[in-house]
N, C-alpha and C positions, 0 to 999 in steps of 0.2 A: 160743633166747640159749645160747651156749655156757656149760659148767659153770664157776662161779667158783673162785678160786684166791684162799684167804686166807691170808696170811702172818703172822707176830707178830715184833716186834724188841725186846728190852730196852735199853734206851739208859739213860745216867745219871741222867737227871732225868724220864724219860717210859718209858711202855710203849708202843708203837706197833704198832697192828693195819691190815694194809691187805688189802680185799677189792675182787677185780677179776674181769671186767669187771660195773660195775653202771652202766649206763645211763642211768639215769632222774636228772631233776634232784634238787639237794639238798633242796629241799623235798618230796621225796617220801618221804625215810626219817625214821623214829623210831629215837632211840636212847634206851635208860631202863636204869636198874639194878635188877634183881629179884636176888634172892637171893644176892648178891655176884657177881652175874654180870652183863655189859653184853649185854642185848640190843639186836640192832637189826632193825628191821621195816621193812615198806613200807606205804604208804596203800591201794596197788593189788593189796597181798596177794600179792606174786609172789615176796617174797623173806623168809626168817627166820633168822637165825643166834643162835646164842649165845657169847659170847667170856668166859674167864676170865683174869683177870690173875695169872699164877701167884706174882709178888711178893709180892700182897697174900695169896695162900693159902699162902704157905709161912711169911708171918708171923704168920697167923691175925689179919688185920686188914680190917675190912668196907670195902666200896668206896663212896666219897663223891663224890656224883651232880655236885657242882661241879668235879672235879677231869678229867672225862670231855670232851673237845672232838671235834669231827668238822669235817673237810674235804672237799669234790669237786671231783675235777680230772681230765681223761683218762678217764672211766670208771673211776675208782679212789675208794672209798671211805675215808678215812683216819680213825681213830679213834685217839686218844691217852688216854693217863691219864698225869696228873702223879702222879708219885710223892710221898705224904706224907712231910713232915720226918722223922718217928720212923724209916720206911723209909730214907731216905736216910743218916740217920745210923747205924745198923744195920749196913747195907751197906758204909759207909766205915769202921766198926771192925772188919768183917769182912776186907776188903780190907788194912787196916793190918795184921793178924795176918798173913797170908798175905805180905807182902812183909817 
């Protein structure tokens, strides 16, 4: 299998992580939250990755499991983390000060 490429983007409402190529079906992936880190692993034990959400680290807030969503398409696993309202309010305040 070729090496995996992992990218992360911070959008206005979510943080999006993409890992590719991961050819197995979505049912093979287990995504969990441990020690304020998103853990991606496969049932066949062929892949394991830790992902940090920098916005949550920056504001020293814990990750909430119900905010983690996953999708799989075209050999790409997409993991999104919906930012909680306190983080959105803090970011909006910071952006308003910059403008």
